[in-house]
VEXTORMAR-626405 format. One record per atom (N, C-alpha, C, O): y, x, z; residue in three letters. Coordinates in steps of 0.2 Angstrom, whole numbers, padded with zeros to 4 digits, always signed. Each point is the difference from the previous one (the first is absolute). Last residue first. Layout:
YXZALA ...
***
This chain:
+0047-0055-0061TYR +0004-0005-0002TYR +0008+0002+0000TYR +0004-0004-0002TYR -0033+0011+0004HIS +0007+0002+0000HIS +0004-0005-0002HIS -0002-0004-0005HIS -0024+0006+0017LEU +0004-0004-0005LEU +0008+0002+0001LEU +0003-0001+0005LEU -0029+0013+0001ASN +0007-0001+0002ASN +0003-0004-0006ASN -0001+0002-0006ASN -0024+0005+0019ILE +0003-0001-0006ILE +0007-0003+0001ILE +0001-0003+0006ILE -0022+0020+0007GLY +0004-0006-0001GLY +0003-0001-0007GLY -0001+0004-0004GLY -0018+0009+0023ALA +0002-0001-0007ALA +0004-0006+0000ALA -0001-0005+0003ALA -0009+0024+0017LEU +0003-0006-0002LEU +0001+0000-0008LEU +0002+0005-0002LEU -0016+0007+0025TYR +0001+0000-0007TYR +0003-0006-0003TYR -0003-0006+0002TYR -0001+0023+0022ASP +0003-0007-0003ASP +0001+0001-0007ASP +0003+0004-0003ASP -0016+0009+0026LEU +0002+0000-0007LEU +0002-0007-0003LEU -0004-0004+0002LEU +0004+0020+0023ASN -0002-0007-0003ASN +0002+0000-0008ASN +0006+0001-0001ASN -0002+0017+0019ARG -0005+0001-0006ARG -0003-0007-0003ARG -0005+0000-0003ARG +0022+0004+0021HIS -0006-0001+0002HIS -0006+0001-0005HIS -0006-0002+0001HIS +0030+0002-0006ALA -0001+0006+0005ALA -0007+0000+0003ALA -0003+0005+0002ALA +0005-0017-0026ASP +0005+0000+0006ASP -0002+0006+0004ASP -0005+0003-0001ASP +0004-0009-0027ILE -0004+0001+0006ILE +0005+0001+0006ILE +0006+0002-0001ILE -0007-0013-0027GLN +0003+0003+0006GLN -0005+0001+0006GLN -0005-0003+0000GLN +0009-0006-0029PRO -0004+0003+0005PRO +0004+0003+0006PRO +0005+0004-0001PRO +0001-0021-0020ILE +0003+0003+0006ILE -0006+0002+0005ILE -0002-0004+0004ILE +0011-0006-0030LEU -0006+0002+0003LEU +0002+0004+0006LEU +0004+0005-0001LEU +0007-0024-0018SER +0001+0005+0005SER -0007+0002+0003SER -0004-0005+0001SER +0019-0008-0024VAL -0006+0000+0005VAL +0000+0006+0004VAL +0003+0005-0002VAL +0015-0023-0013SER -0002+0007+0001SER -0006-0001+0005SER -0001-0005+0003SER +0019-0010-0020TRP -0006+0001+0003TRP -0001+0007+0002TRP +0000+0004-0005TRP +0019-0013-0009ARG -0001-0004+0006ARG -0006+0001+0005ARG +0000-0002+0005ARG +0005+0014-0026GLU +0007+0000+0004GLU -0001-0004+0006GLU +0004+0001+0005GLU -0026+0009-0011SER +0005-0003-0005SER +0006+0000+0004SER +0001+0003+0006SER -0019+0009+0003LEU -0004-0003-0006LEU +0005-0003-0005LEU -0001+0001-0006LEU +0002+0019+0026ARG +0004-0005-0003ARG -0004-0003-0006ARG +0000+0003-0005ARG -0008+0010+0028TYR +0000+0001-0007TYR +0003-0007-0003TYR -0002-0005+0002TYR -0001+0021+0022THR +0002-0006-0003THR +0001+0001-0007THR +0003+0004-0003THR -0013+0007+0028ALA +0000+0001-0008ALA +0002-0006-0003ALA -0004-0005+0001ALA +0005+0017+0025LYS +0000-0007-0004LYS +0001+0002-0007LYS +0005+0004-0002LYS -0015+0009+0025ILE +0003+0001-0006ILE +0000-0007-0003ILE -0005-0004+0000ILE +0004+0014+0027GLY -0004-0002-0006GLY +0004+0001-0006GLY +0005+0004+0000GLY -0007-0005+0029TYR +0001+0005-0005TYR -0003-0002-0006TYR -0006-0002+0000TYR +0014-0007+0027ASP -0004-0001-0006ASP +0003+0005-0006ASP +0006+0001+0000ASP -0006-0006+0030TRP +0002+0003-0006TRP -0004-0001-0006TRP -0006-0001+0000TRP +0011-0012+0025ASP -0005+0003-0005ASP +0004+0003-0005ASP +0006-0003-0002ASP -0007-0011+0028HIS +0004+0003-0005HIS -0004+0004-0005HIS -0005+0002+0003HIS +0004-0023+0018GLU -0003+0006-0003GLU +0005+0002-0005GLU +0005-0004-0002GLU +0000-0012+0021LEU -0007-0001-0002LEU -0003+0007-0003LEU -0005+0003+0003LEU +0028-0009+0004ARG -0004-0001+0006ARG -0008-0001-0002ARG -0003-0002+0004ARG +0018+0000-0024HIS +0003+0002+0006HIS -0005-0002+0006HIS -0003-0006+0000HIS -0001+0015-0025ILE -0001-0007+0003ILE +0002+0001+0007ILE -0005+0002+0004ILE +0011+0014-0025ASP +0000-0001+0007ASP -0001-0007+0002ASP +0005-0004-0002ASP -0008+0022-0021GLN +0000-0007+0003GLN -0001+0000+0007GLN -0005+0003+0003GLN +0011+0015-0026TYR -0002-0001+0008TYR +0001-0007+0002TYR +0006-0003-0001TYR -0010+0019-0024SER +0003-0006+0004SER -0003+0000+0007SER -0005+0002+0002SER +0006+0013-0028VAL -0002+0000+0007VAL +0004-0006+0004VAL +0006-0001-0002VAL -0012+0009-0026PHE +0004-0003+0005PHE -0004+0001+0007PHE -0006+0001+0000PHE +0007+0003-0030PRO -0003+0002+0006PRO +0004-0002+0006PRO +0006+0000-0001PRO -0007-0009-0025SER +0004+0001+0006SER -0004+0002+0006SER -0003-0005+0003SER +0005+0002-0032ILE -0005+0002+0005ILE +0005+0001+0007ILE +0005+0004-0001ILE -0004-0018-0025ALA +0003+0004+0005ALA -0005+0001+0006ALA -0004-0004+0001ALA +0005-0003-0030LEU -0003+0001+0007LEU +0004+0004+0005LEU +0003+0005-0002LEU +0003-0011-0022ARG -0002-0006+0004ARG -0004+0001+0006ARG -0002-0005+0003ARG +0010+0024-0016PRO +0005-0005-0001PRO -0001-0007+0004PRO +0005-0003+0002PRO -0016+0024+0009LEU +0000-0002-0007LEU +0005-0006-0001LEU +0003-0002+0005LEU -0003+0013+0016ALA -0005+0004-0003ALA -0001-0001-0008ALA -0001+0005-0003ALA +0020-0008+0023GLN -0002-0004-0006GLN -0005+0005-0004GLN +0003+0005-0003GLN +0002-0007+0031PHE +0000+0004-0006PHE -0002-0004-0006PHE -0004-0005+0000PHE +0013+0002+0027GLU -0003-0003-0006GLU +0001+0004-0006GLU +0006+0002-0001GLU -0008+0001+0029VAL +0003+0002-0006VAL -0003-0003-0006VAL -0006-0001+0000VAL +0009-0003+0029GLY -0004+0002-0005GLY +0004+0002-0006GLY +0006+0001+0000GLY -0007-0014+0027ALA +0003+0005-0005ALA -0004+0002-0005ALA -0006+0000+0001ALA +0009-0020+0022GLY -0003+0004-0005GLY +0004+0004-0004GLY +0006+0000+0000GLY -0010-0018+0023TRP +0004+0005-0003TRP -0004+0004-0006TRP -0006+0001+0001TRP +0006-0026+0016VAL -0004+0005-0005VAL +0005+0004-0003VAL +0006-0002-0002VAL -0010-0016+0025ASP +0004+0003-0005ASP -0003+0005-0004ASP -0005+0003+0002ASP +0000-0027+0015THR -0002+0007-0003THR +0006+0002-0005THR +0004-0003-0002THR -0012-0016+0024PHE +0005+0003-0005PHE -0002+0006-0003PHE -0004+0004+0004PHE -0014-0023+0005ARG +0005+0005+0002ARG +0005+0002-0005ARG -0001-0001-0006ARG -0022-0016+0016SER +0006+0001-0005SER +0005+0005+0003SER +0001+0000+0006SER -0029-0011-0002ASP +0006+0004+0002ASP +0005+0000-0006ASP -0002-0001-0006ASP -0024-0010+0016ARG +0006-0001-0004ARG +0006+0005+0002ARG +0000+0001+0006ARG -0029-0006-0004ILE +0005+0004+0003ILE +0006-0001-0005ILE -0001+0001-0006ILE -0020-0019+0010GLY +0001+0007-0002GLY +0006+0003+0003GLY +0002-0002+0006GLY -0013-0022-0007GLY +0007+0002+0000GLY +0001+0007-0002GLY +0005+0002-0003GLY -0029-0007+0011PRO +0005-0005-0002PRO +0007+0003+0001PRO +0002+0003+0005PRO -0022+0013-0011ALA +0003-0003+0006ALA +0005-0005-0003ALA +0003+0001-0004ALA -0016+0017-0008ASN -0004-0005+0002ASN +0002-0004+0006ASN -0004-0001+0005ASN +0019+0017-0013GLN -0006+0003+0001GLN -0005-0005+0003GLN -0002+0000+0006GLN +0028+0002-0019SER -0004-0004+0003SER -0007+0004+0001SER -0002+0004-0005SER +0031-0002-0002SER -0007+0003+0000SER -0004-0004+0004SER +0002-0003+0005SER +0024+0005-0016ARG -0004-0004+0003ARG -0007+0003-0001ARG -0002+0001-0006ARG +0030+0005+0003GLU -0007+0002-0001GLU -0004-0005+0004GLU +0002-0002+0006GLU +0025+0006-0017TRP -0005-0004+0003TRP -0007+0002-0001TRP -0002+0001-0005TRP +0029+0010+0002GLU -0007+0000-0001GLU -0004-0005+0005GLU +0001+0001+0006GLU +0026+0005-0017TRP -0004-0002+0005TRP -0008+0000-0002TRP -0001-0001-0006TRP +0025+0016-0001GLY -0003-0007-0001GLY -0004-0001+0006GLY +0001+0002+0006GLY +0015+0018-0022ALA -0002-0003+0007ALA -0003-0007-0001ALA +0002-0003-0005ALA +0005+0028-0010ALA -0002-0007+0001ALA -0001-0002+0007ALA -0003+0004+0004ALA +0011+0018-0022ALA +0000-0002+0006ALA -0001-0008+0000ALA +0004-0003-0003ALA -0005+0027-0014SER +0000-0007+0001SER +0000-0001+0008SER -0003+0004+0004SER +0008+0016-0026VAL -0002-0002+0007VAL +0001-0007+0001VAL +0003-0004-0003VAL -0006+0023-0019PHE +0002-0006+0003PHE -0002+0000+0007PHE -0004+0003+0003PHE +0007+0013-0028PRO -0002-0001+0007PRO +0003-0006+0003PRO +0005-0003-0002PRO -0009+0010-0024ARG +0004-0004+0004ARG -0003+0000+0007ARG -0005-0004+0001ARG +0003+0016-0028ILE -0002+0000+0007ILE +0005-0004+0004ILE +0006+0001+0000ILE -0004+0003-0024TRP -0007-0002+0001TRP -0002+0000+0007TRP -0006-0001+0001TRP +0027+0009-0010GLY -0001-0006-0004GLY -0007-0003+0001GLY -0001-0006-0002GLY +0011+0019+0022THR +0001+0002-0007THR -0002-0007-0004THR +0000-0005+0003THR +0004+0003+0019VAL +0001+0007+0000VAL +0001+0003-0007VAL +0004+0004-0001VAL +0001-0030+0012PRO -0003+0004-0005PRO +0002+0007+0001PRO +0005+0002+0001PRO -0008-0021+0019ALA +0005+0003-0004ALA -0004+0005-0005ALA -0005+0003+0001ALA +0002-0025+0019TYR -0003+0005-0005TYR +0006+0003-0004TYR +0005-0003+0000TYR -0013-0017+0022GLY +0005+0004-0004GLY -0003+0006-0004GLY -0005+0003+0003GLY -0002-0028+0009THR -0003+0006-0003THR +0006+0003-0003THR +0003-0003-0005THR -0008-0017+0025LEU +0004+0003-0005LEU -0003+0006-0003LEU -0003+0004+0004LEU -0006-0028+0009GLY +0003+0006+0001GLY +0003+0002-0006GLY +0001-0003-0005GLY -0019-0015+0020ALA +0006+0000-0005ALA +0003+0007+0001ALA +0001+0002+0006ALA -0027-0015+0000THR +0006+0005+0001THR +0005-0001-0005THR -0001-0003-0006THR -0024-0008+0018VAL +0006-0001-0004VAL +0006+0005+0001VAL +0001+0000+0006VAL -0030-0004-0002THR +0006+0004+0001THR +0005-0002-0005THR -0001+0000-0006THR -0025-0007+0018ASN +0006-0002-0005ASN +0006+0004+0002ASN +0002+0000+0006ASN -0031+0000-0001ARG +0007+0002+0001ARG +0004-0002-0005ARG -0001+0002-0006ARG -0025-0006+0017PHE +0005-0002-0004PHE +0006+0003+0002PHE +0003-0001+0005PHE -0032+0003+0000ASP +0007+0002+0001ASP +0005-0002-0005ASP -0002+0001-0006ASP -0024-0003+0019HIS +0004-0003-0006HIS +0007+0002+0002HIS +0002-0001+0005HIS -0029+0008+0003VAL +0007+0000+0001VAL +0004-0001-0006VAL -0001+0002-0005VAL -0024-0002+0006GLY +0003-0005+0004GLY +0007+0000+0002GLY +0003-0004+0003GLY -0014+0021-0016LEU -0003-0001+0006LEU +0003-0005+0004LEU +0000+0001+0006LEU +0016+0003-0024ASN -0006+0004+0000ASN -0003-0001+0007ASN +0003+0000+0005ASN +0019-0008-0023SER -0005-0001+0005SER -0005+0004+0000SER -0002+0003-0005SER +0030-0008-0005GLY -0007+0003+0000GLY -0004-0002+0005GLY +0002-0002+0005GLY +0025+0003-0017THR -0005-0004+0004THR -0007+0003-0001THR -0001+0004-0005THR +0030-0004+0000LEU -0005+0005+0001LEU -0006-0004+0004LEU +0002-0003+0005LEU +0023+0000-0019TYR -0005-0004+0003TYR -0006+0005+0000TYR -0003+0002-0005TYR +0032-0001+0001ASP -0007+0003-0001ASP -0005-0004+0004ASP +0002-0001+0006ASP +0025+0001-0018TYR -0005-0003+0004TYR -0007+0003-0001TYR -0002+0001-0006TYR +0031+0005+0002ASN -0007+0001-0001ASN -0004-0004+0005ASN +0002-0002+0005ASN +0024+0007-0018PHE -0004-0004+0004PHE -0007+0001-0001PHE -0003-0001-0005PHE +0027+0016-0001ASN -0007-0002+0000ASN -0002-0005+0005ASN +0001+0001+0006ASN +0021+0012-0021PHE -0002-0004+0006PHE -0007-0002-0001PHE -0002-0003-0005PHE +0017+0025-0005ASP -0004-0006-0001ASP -0001-0004+0007ASP +0000+0003+0005ASP +0017+0018-0018LEU -0002-0004+0006LEU -0004-0006-0002LEU +0003-0004-0004LEU +0011+0020-0010ASN -0005+0004+0004ASN -0003-0004+0006ASN -0002+0004+0005ASN +0017-0014-0021SER -0003+0005-0004SER -0005+0004+0004SER -0005+0003-0004SER +0009-0027+0014THR +0005+0005-0003THR -0004+0005-0004THR -0006-0001-0001THR -0006-0017+0009LEU +0006-0002+0003LEU +0006+0004-0003LEU +0005-0003-0002LEU -0032-0005-0004ASN +0005+0005-0001ASN +0007-0002+0002ASN +0003-0005-0003ASN -0028-0005+0011HIS +0006-0002-0003HIS +0005+0007+0000HIS +0001+0003+0005HIS -0029-0013-0001ASN +0005+0005+0000ASN +0006-0002-0004ASN +0000-0002-0005ASN -0023-0007+0018ASP +0005-0003-0004ASP +0006+0005+0001ASP +0002+0002+0005ASP -0031-0004+0000VAL +0006+0004+0000VAL +0005-0004-0004VAL -0001-0002-0006VAL -0025+0000+0019PHE +0005-0003-0005PHE +0006+0004+0001PHE +0002+0002+0006PHE -0031+0001+0000GLY +0007+0001+0001GLY +0004-0004-0005GLY -0002-0002-0006GLY -0024+0007+0018TYR +0003-0004-0005TYR +0008+0001+0002TYR +0002-0001+0006TYR -0029+0011+0001ASP +0008+0001+0001ASP +0003-0003-0006ASP -0002+0001-0006ASP -0023+0001+0021HIS +0003-0002-0006HIS +0008+0000+0001HIS +0002-0003+0005HIS -0022+0018+0008ARG +0004-0006+0001ARG +0003-0001-0007ARG +0001+0005-0004ARG -0023+0009+0017VAL +0004-0002-0006VAL +0004-0006+0001VAL -0002-0005+0003VAL -0009+0013+0016LEU +0000+0006-0004LEU +0003+0000-0007LEU +0003+0005-0002LEU +0005-0018+0025PRO -0005-0001-0005PRO +0000+0007-0004PRO +0005+0003-0001PRO +0001+0001+0026ARG +0003-0004-0006ARG -0005-0001-0005ARG -0005+0004-0001ARG +0004+0008+0024PRO -0005-0005-0003PRO +0003-0005-0006PRO -0003-0005-0001PRO +0007+0029-0002HIS -0004-0006+0003HIS +0003-0002+0007HIS +0004+0004+0003HIS +0003+0011-0028GLN +0001-0002+0007GLN -0005-0005+0002GLN -0002-0005-0004GLN +0005+0013-0018GLU -0004+0005+0004GLU +0000-0002+0007GLU -0004+0003+0004GLU +0008-0018-0028PHE +0002+0002+0007PHE -0005+0005+0003PHE -0006-0001-0001PHE +0015-0009-0024ARG -0006+0003+0003ARG +0002+0003+0007ARG +0003+0005+0000ARG +0008-0024-0017VAL +0001+0005+0004VAL -0006+0002+0003VAL -0004-0004+0003VAL +0013-0010-0026TYR -0004+0000+0006TYR +0002+0007+0003TYR +0002+0005-0002TYR +0011-0023-0017GLY -0004+0006+0001GLY -0004-0001+0006GLY -0001-0005+0003GLY +0023-0006-0019ALA -0006-0001+0004ALA -0004+0006+0000ALA +0000+0004-0004ALA +0027-0015-0003ASP -0005+0005+0000ASP -0006-0002+0004ASP +0001-0004+0005ASP +0024-0005-0018ILE -0005-0001+0005ILE -0006+0006-0001ILE +0000+0003-0005ILE +0029-0008-0001GLY -0007+0003-0001GLY -0005-0003+0005GLY +0002-0001+0006GLY +0025-0001-0018VAL -0004-0002+0005VAL -0007+0002-0002VAL -0002+0001-0006VAL +0029+0008-0001TYR -0007-0002-0001TYR -0003-0003+0006TYR +0002+0001+0006TYR +0020+0014-0017ASP -0001-0006+0003ASP -0007-0003-0001ASP -0001-0001-0006ASP +0010+0028+0008GLN -0003-0006-0004GLN +0001-0006+0004GLN -0001+0000+0006GLN +0005+0024+0001GLY +0005-0003-0004GLY -0001-0006-0004GLY +0003-0002-0005GLY -0024+0017+0011LEU +0007+0000+0003LEU +0005-0002-0004LEU +0000+0001-0006LEU -0023+0000-0001LEU +0002-0006+0004LEU +0007+0001+0003LEU +0003-0005+0002LEU -0013+0019-0024GLY -0003-0002+0006GLY +0003-0006+0003GLY +0002-0005-0004GLY +0006+0015-0017PHE +0001+0004+0006PHE -0002-0004+0006PHE +0003-0001+0004PHE +0000-0006-0028SER -0004+0006+0000SER +0000+0004+0006SER -0002+0006+0000SER +0013-0027-0009ALA -0007-0001+0002ALA -0004+0006+0001ALA -0006+0000+0001ALA +0030-0007-0010ASN -0001+0000+0008ASN -0007-0001+0002ASN -0001-0002+0006ASN +0001-0003-0031ALA +0006+0002+0004ALA -0001-0001+0008ALA -0003-0005+0002ALA -0018+0010-0018PRO +0005-0005+0001PRO +0006+0002+0004PRO -0001+0004+0004PRO -0013+0015-0018PRO -0001-0005+0006PRO +0005-0005+0001PRO +0006+0001-0003PRO -0010+0009-0022PRO +0002+0002+0007PRO -0002-0005+0005PRO -0001-0005-0001PRO -0013+0010-0022ALA +0005-0005+0003ALA +0002+0003+0007ALA -0004+0002+0004ALA -0003+0013-0026ALA -0003-0003+0006ALA +0005-0005+0003ALA +0006+0002+0000ALA -0002+0013-0019GLY -0002-0007-0002GLY -0004-0003+0006GLY -0002-0006+0000GLY +0014+0028-0002ALA -0007+0000-0002ALA -0003-0007-0002ALA -0006+0000-0002ALA +0028+0003+0011SER +0000+0003-0007SER -0007+0000-0002SER -0001+0000-0007SER +0004-0006+0029SER +0002-0005-0004SER +0000+0002-0008SER -0002-0004-0004SER -0004+0019+0021ALA -0005-0005+0000ALA +0002-0006-0005ALA -0004-0002-0004ALA +0019+0020+0009GLU -0005+0002-0005GLU -0006-0005+0000GLU -0002-0001-0006GLU +0020-0004+0020ALA +0002+0001-0007ALA -0005+0002-0004ALA -0001-0003-0006ALA -0004+0002+0029PRO +0001-0006-0003PRO +0002+0000-0007PRO -0002-0004-0004PRO -0011+0025+0013PRO +0006-0003+0002PRO +0001-0007-0004PRO -0003-0001-0005PRO -0022+0012+0010ALA +0006+0001-0005ALA +0006-0004+0003ALA -0001-0005+0003ALA -0019+0016+0012ALA +0002-0006-0003ALA +0006+0001-0005ALA +0004+0005+0002ALA -0016+0012+0011VAL -0003-0002-0006VAL +0003-0006-0003VAL -0001-0001-0006VAL +0009+0011+0026THR -0001+0005-0004THR -0002-0002-0007THR +0002+0002-0005THR +0000-0017+0024GLN +0006+0002-0003GLN +0000+0006-0005GLN +0004+0000-0005GLN -0023-0007+0016ALA +0002-0005-0004ALA +0006+0001-0003ALA +0001-0001-0006ALA -0009+0016+0022SER -0004+0000-0006SER +0002-0005-0005SER +0000+0001-0006SER +0010-0001+0027ALA +0002+0006-0004ALA -0004+0000-0006ALA +0003+0002-0005ALA -0009-0019+0020ALA +0007-0001-0003ALA +0002+0006-0004ALA +0003-0001-0006ALA -0024+0003+0017ALA +0000-0005-0005ALA +0007-0002-0003ALA +0000+0000-0007ALA -0001+0015+0025ALA -0004+0003-0006ALA +0000-0005-0006ALA +0001+0002-0005ALA +0008-0009+0026LEU +0004+0005-0003LEU -0003+0003-0006LEU +0003+0000-0006LEU -0016-0015+0019ALA +0006-0004-0003ALA +0004+0005-0004ALA +0002-0001-0006ALA -0019+0010+0019LEU -0003-0003-0006LEU +0006-0004-0004LEU +0000+0000-0006LEU +0006+0011+0027GLY -0002+0005-0006GLY -0002-0004-0006GLY +0001+0002-0005GLY +0002-0015+0024LEU +0006+0002-0003LEU -0001+0005-0005LEU +0004-0001-0006LEU -0023-0006+0018LEU +0003-0005-0004LEU +0006+0002-0003LEU +0001-0002-0006LEU -0010+0017+0020GLY -0004+0000-0006GLY +0002-0006-0004GLY +0001+0001-0006GLY +0010+0002+0027THR +0001+0006-0005THR -0004-0001-0006THR +0003+0002-0006THR -0008-0017+0023PHE +0007-0001-0003PHE +0002+0005-0005PHE +0003-0001-0005PHE -0023+0004+0017ILE -0001-0006-0004ILE +0007-0001-0004ILE +0000-0001-0006ILE -0001+0018+0022TYR -0004+0002-0006TYR +0000-0006-0005TYR +0001+0001-0006TYR +0008-0004+0027ARG +0005+0004-0004ARG -0004+0002-0006ARG +0003+0000-0005ARG -0015-0013+0021ARG +0006-0004-0003ARG +0004+0005-0005ARG +0002-0003-0005ARG -0019+0013+0017SER -0003-0004-0005SER +0006-0004-0003SER +0000-0001-0006SER +0006+0014+0025SER -0002+0004-0006SER -0002-0004-0006SER +0002+0001-0006SER +0001-0012+0026LEU +0006+0002-0003LEU -0001+0004-0006LEU +0004-0001-0005LEU -0023-0004+0018THR +0003-0006-0003THR +0006+0001-0004THR +0001-0002-0006THR -0010+0019+0019ASN -0004+0000-0006ASN +0002-0007-0004ASN +0000+0000-0006ASN +0010+0005+0028PRO +0002+0005-0006PRO -0004-0001-0006PRO +0003+0000-0006PRO +0002-0021+0023LYS -0005+0006+0000LYS +0002+0005-0006LYS +0002-0003-0005LYS +0014-0013+0020MET -0003+0000-0006MET -0004+0006-0001MET +0002+0006+0002MET 
***
């Protein structure tokens, strides 16, 4: 790996983490405690709704796009995802994820489907910080064509590892800087660095915004909606 690439990755992740810490610390400083908010007449957040997505039972969909710096892959690809999360115990979630990535450029069409299942473990450090780790495994199917009948088809086993910290920045807002590593066996591997911001609209609905960047400086922007049950 080139030194300048490694340095860029470190600067990017350090900046993302610093931004999250600053936002969370600022929010904790200025936000009134729940008892004060209630006494002032403000409605408290719905039960079990004030701390992001960890420990929640929900299904979610997201959509966005990836700006690729790599070639000959398409310069812009569209990204669609689905997640089904179940809380198993007080500190452990089960996740099922499906991701569909597609795009075309200069006659090259690329389609990638990824299905994984895994676990996310987490633990509270204080009342508003929860670090987490995750591990998942699954399968990936990819098909690409370049003005040729049949194109190229491939499928491989994949595993994904991740870690991060969830901060309760506001009663209804959670910010989670994260890093993840995906290995598509005998094909490629990659690191991703990003932040997931989740805002709870009601007891059953929340929305998320997820900007992230990988080791090749490809930018991925996702927005999603989640149904809690």
